[in-house]
C-alpha positions in Angstrom: 95.5 4.7 -37.9 93.2 4.4 -34.9 91.0 7.3 -33.9 92.4 9.0 -30.8 90.4 10.7 -28.0 88.7 9.3 -24.9 90.3 6.3 -23.2 89.3 2.9 -24.4 87.7 0.6 -21.7 88.6 -3.0 -21.2 85.0 -4.0 -22.1 85.2 -2.2 -25.5 88.5 -4.0 -26.2 86.8 -7.3 -25.2 84.0 -6.7 -27.7 86.3 -5.8 -30.5 88.5 -8.8 -30.0 85.4 -10.9 -30.5 84.3 -8.9 -33.5 87.4 -9.3 -35.5 87.2 -13.1 -35.7 84.5 -12.6 -38.3 85.1 -13.7 -41.9 85.5 -11.2 -44.8 86.2 -11.4 -48.5 89.9 -12.1 -49.0 90.2 -11.6 -45.2 90.4 -7.9 -45.8 89.0 -7.2 -42.3 87.2 -4.1 -43.6 86.1 -2.7 -40.2 87.1 -0.2 -37.6 85.6 0.6 -34.2 85.3 3.7 -32.1 84.7 3.4 -28.4 83.2 6.1 -26.2 84.6 5.1 -22.9 82.2 2.6 -21.2 79.3 3.9 -23.2 78.7 3.1 -26.9 80.8 1.1 -29.4 80.6 2.3 -33.0 81.2 0.1 -36.1 82.5 1.8 -39.2 83.4 0.5 -42.6 87.1 0.8 -43.4 86.6 1.9 -47.0 90.4 1.9 -47.5 90.0 -1.9 -47.6 87.3 -2.0 -50.3 87.7 -4.1 -53.4 86.7 -1.9 -56.3 86.6 -4.7 -58.9 85.3 -7.6 -56.9 82.9 -5.6 -54.8 82.2 -2.2 -56.4 78.9 -1.6 -54.4 80.5 -2.6 -51.1 78.0 -5.5 -50.6 80.5 -8.1 -49.5 82.3 -5.5 -47.3 79.1 -4.9 -45.4 78.5 -8.7 -45.2 81.8 -8.9 -43.3 81.0 -6.0 -41.1 77.6 -7.5 -40.4 79.4 -10.7 -39.2 81.6 -8.6 -37.0 78.5 -6.8 -35.6 76.9 -10.2 -34.7 80.1 -11.1 -32.8 79.8 -7.8 -30.8 76.3 -8.7 -29.9 77.3 -12.1 -28.7 80.2 -10.8 -26.6 78.0 -8.2 -24.9 75.5 -10.9 -24.1 78.3 -13.0 -22.7 79.2 -10.2 -20.4 75.7 -10.1 -19.1 74.2 -7.1 -21.0 71.6 -6.8 -23.7 73.0 -5.1 -26.8 71.1 -2.1 -28.1 71.9 -1.8 -31.8 71.2 1.2 -34.0 72.1 0.7 -37.7 73.2 3.6 -39.9 72.5 6.1 -37.1 73.8 9.1 -39.1 72.8 9.2 -42.7 75.4 11.9 -43.3 78.0 9.3 -42.5 77.2 6.2 -44.6 80.4 4.5 -43.4 79.1 4.6 -39.8 77.3 1.3 -39.9 76.1 0.8 -36.4 76.3 1.9 -32.8 75.9 -0.7 -30.0 75.0 0.5 -26.5 75.0 -1.4 -23.3 71.4 -2.4 -22.4 69.9 -3.9 -19.3 71.4 -6.8 -17.4 70.5 -10.1 -18.9 71.8 -13.7 -19.1 72.6 -15.3 -22.5 70.4 -18.1 -23.5 72.0 -21.6 -23.8 72.1 -21.1 -27.6 73.7 -17.7 -27.4 76.3 -19.1 -25.1 77.0 -22.0 -27.5 77.4 -19.5 -30.3 79.8 -17.4 -28.3 81.9 -20.5 -27.4 82.2 -21.2 -31.1 83.9 -17.9 -31.9 87.4 -19.4 -31.7 86.3 -22.6 -33.5 85.1 -21.0 -36.7 87.5 -21.0 -39.7 87.0 -20.7 -43.4 87.6 -24.0 -45.2 89.3 -24.5 -48.6 89.3 -27.6 -50.8 87.6 -31.0 -50.3 85.8 -32.1 -47.2 86.1 -35.4 -45.5 83.4 -37.9 -46.5 81.8 -37.8 -43.0 78.1 -36.8 -43.2 76.8 -33.6 -41.6 75.2 -33.9 -38.2 71.5 -34.9 -38.3 69.2 -31.9 -38.4 72.0 -29.4 -39.0 70.6 -27.9 -42.2 67.2 -27.4 -40.6 68.8 -25.7 -37.7 70.8 -23.4 -40.0 67.6 -22.4 -41.7 66.2 -21.4 -38.3 69.4 -19.4 -37.5 69.1 -17.5 -40.8 65.4 -16.9 -40.2 66.2 -15.4 -36.7 68.2 -12.7 -38.4 65.8 -12.0 -41.3 67.5 -14.0 -44.1 66.6 -17.2 -45.9 68.8 -20.3 -46.4 68.3 -22.2 -49.7 69.6 -25.8 -49.8 70.8 -27.0 -53.2 69.9 -30.6 -52.8 68.7 -31.4 -56.3 71.3 -32.8 -58.6 70.3 -30.6 -61.5 70.5 -27.5 -59.3 73.9 -28.5 -58.0 75.2 -28.8 -61.5 73.8 -25.4 -62.2 75.5 -23.9 -59.2 78.7 -25.5 -60.1 78.5 -24.1 -63.7 77.8 -20.6 -62.4 80.6 -20.7 -59.9 82.9 -22.0 -62.7 81.8 -19.2 -65.0 82.4 -16.6 -62.3 85.8 -18.0 -61.5 86.8 -18.2 -65.1 85.8 -14.5 -65.6 88.0 -13.6 -62.6 91.0 -15.5 -63.8 90.7 -14.1 -67.3 90.6 -10.5 -66.1 94.2 -9.3 -65.3 93.0 -6.4 -63.3 90.7 -8.6 -61.2 93.5 -11.2 -60.7 95.9 -8.4 -59.6 93.4 -7.1 -57.1 93.0 -10.6 -55.6 96.7 -11.3 -55.6 97.2 -8.1 -53.6 95.5 -9.9 -50.7 97.4 -13.2 -51.0 100.4 -13.7 -48.9 103.8 -13.9 -50.5 106.1 -16.7 -49.2 108.4 -14.3 -47.4 105.9 -11.7 -46.4 103.4 -13.0 -43.8 100.8 -10.4 -42.7 97.9 -9.9 -40.4 95.3 -9.7 -43.1 94.8 -11.4 -46.5 94.8 -15.1 -47.4 97.9 -17.4 -47.1 98.9 -18.6 -50.5 98.9 -22.2 -49.2 95.5 -21.8 -47.5 94.2 -24.5 -49.9 97.0 -27.1 -50.4 95.0 -28.6 -53.3 94.2 -27.3 -56.7 91.3 -24.7 -56.5 89.2 -26.9 -58.8 89.5 -30.0 -56.7 85.8 -29.9 -55.8 82.7 -29.5 -57.9 82.6 -25.8 -57.0 85.7 -24.0 -58.3 87.7 -22.2 -55.6 89.7 -19.0 -55.8 93.2 -19.4 -57.1 95.1 -17.6 -54.4 98.3 -19.7 -55.0 98.2 -19.4 -58.8 98.0 -23.1 -59.2 95.6 -22.9 -62.2 98.4 -21.4 -64.3 100.4 -24.6 -64.1 97.3 -26.8 -64.5 94.2 -25.0 -65.9 91.8 -27.7 -64.7 91.9 -30.3 -62.0 91.8 -33.7 -63.7 89.1 -35.2 -61.5 87.1 -32.9 -59.2 86.0 -34.7 -56.1 82.3 -34.2 -56.4 81.6 -36.6 -53.5 83.7 -34.4 -51.2 82.2 -31.1 -52.2 79.9 -31.1 -49.1 76.4 -29.6 -48.7 75.8 -26.6 -51.0 73.6 -23.7 -49.6 72.8 -20.2 -50.6 71.9 -17.3 -48.2 69.5 -14.9 -49.7 67.4 -11.8 -48.7 64.1 -10.2 -49.9 65.8 -6.8 -50.4 69.2 -5.7 -51.7 70.5 -2.6 -50.0 73.2 -1.7 -47.5 70.9 -2.2 -44.4 70.0 -5.7 -45.8 73.6 -6.6 -46.5 74.5 -5.8 -42.9 71.6 -8.0 -41.8 72.7 -10.8 -44.1 76.2 -10.7 -42.6 74.7 -11.2 -39.1 72.7 -14.1 -40.4 75.7 -15.6 -42.0 77.8 -15.4 -38.9 75.0 -16.9 -36.8 74.9 -19.8 -39.1 78.7 -20.3 -39.3 79.0 -20.3 -35.5 76.2 -22.8 -35.0 77.9 -25.1 -37.6 81.4 -24.6 -36.1 80.1 -25.7 -32.7 79.4 -29.0 -34.3 82.7 -29.3 -36.1 81.3 -28.2 -39.5 83.0 -25.4 -41.5 82.1 -23.4 -44.6 83.9 -22.7 -47.8 82.9 -19.6 -49.7 82.1 -19.5 -53.4 80.8 -16.1 -54.1 82.5 -15.6 -57.5 79.2 -15.6 -59.6 77.7 -13.1 -57.2 80.5 -10.7 -58.2 79.4 -10.8 -61.9 76.1 -8.9 -62.3 74.6 -11.1 -65.0 75.6 -14.3 -63.2 74.1 -13.0 -59.9 70.9 -12.2 -61.6 70.8 -15.8 -63.0 71.3 -17.2 -59.5 68.4 -15.0 -58.3 66.1 -16.1 -61.0 66.8 -19.8 -61.0 68.0 -20.8 -57.5 66.7 -18.4 -54.8 63.0 -18.0 -55.9 63.6 -14.3 -56.8 65.3 -13.4 -53.5 68.7 -11.7 -53.8 71.6 -14.1 -53.3 74.2 -12.9 -50.8 76.5 -15.9 -50.2 77.1 -19.3 -51.7 78.6 -21.8 -49.3 79.8 -25.4 -49.1 79.4 -27.0 -45.7 81.4 -30.0 -44.4 84.0 -31.5 -42.2 87.5 -30.2 -43.3 90.5 -32.5 -43.0 92.2 -29.7 -41.0 91.5 -26.1 -40.1 93.9 -23.1 -40.3 93.4 -19.8 -38.5 94.6 -16.6 -40.2 96.0 -13.7 -38.1 93.9 -10.7 -37.3 95.0 -7.1 -37.2 96.0 -5.8 -33.8 93.6 -4.0 -31.5 95.4 -0.7 -32.0 94.8 -0.9 -35.8 91.0 -1.3 -35.6 89.9 0.4 -32.3 90.2 4.0 -31.2 88.6 6.3 -28.7 85.9 8.8 -29.6 87.1 12.2 -30.5 86.6 14.7 -27.7 
């Protein structure tokens, strides 16, 4: 239920409509916002939407909220004001992740405007990509985007490392599929054929077997039960594999990593490149530690992505404004 109190301004509603286009694990949309009239906008974690098995520490929940926070920053810049962000402003309320205030008048840079324009273009990809190569210089540009937000992008270009990533993703996905409780948690966020919803993942989001690429995908449609392994994974259409990592591993860093992630995703989307998420091994502690030791030079891995040109894109609905935005209590 939304928080009631002071009236919600049109500008706050504008910011939140931009915010909720962010990605989140299983499209749980784990955020809520509180507006104080025309003054501050608060971002809170909606802990009712946490995933106790996949994300017991709330790390991926905060990644999604961080991505939403970056969208708020962009939307405020688009309106001509500098966002003033305070993260975790009240330590007594750990679910209060950030407060964004309206700063001085400013104009967005050309890059900030391009990122804002890509908000409606970004979608999560599933399955194989087209064989079309990535735009020249994209990976280097994405490194810069991650650096701007205090994160580090690692490109998995070496064939041996790509096989290792594929094996770790496979191990993580196998562990998830073998755990009935975990499978039930994931299924709870997958659409049923006769029950469309404003959150979660459509069962037909990926029309191909989840193992159609070198990196195993999540089995939202339960296709693996009928055919445990795809006969011939399309390694050539897996796309570019990258890992986003950070020097630290705490809630503040996860919020930072989410902002870096969204900045990268929007830059790529502006060039027609989308990302598929493969964070399964990062949800198994021993596998995540192995990724950290072997693939990210000791940094803490936060996201594993494939980048490429999808054959089609599909948007998923978002919860209505009344469900995620309320006025400050008087």
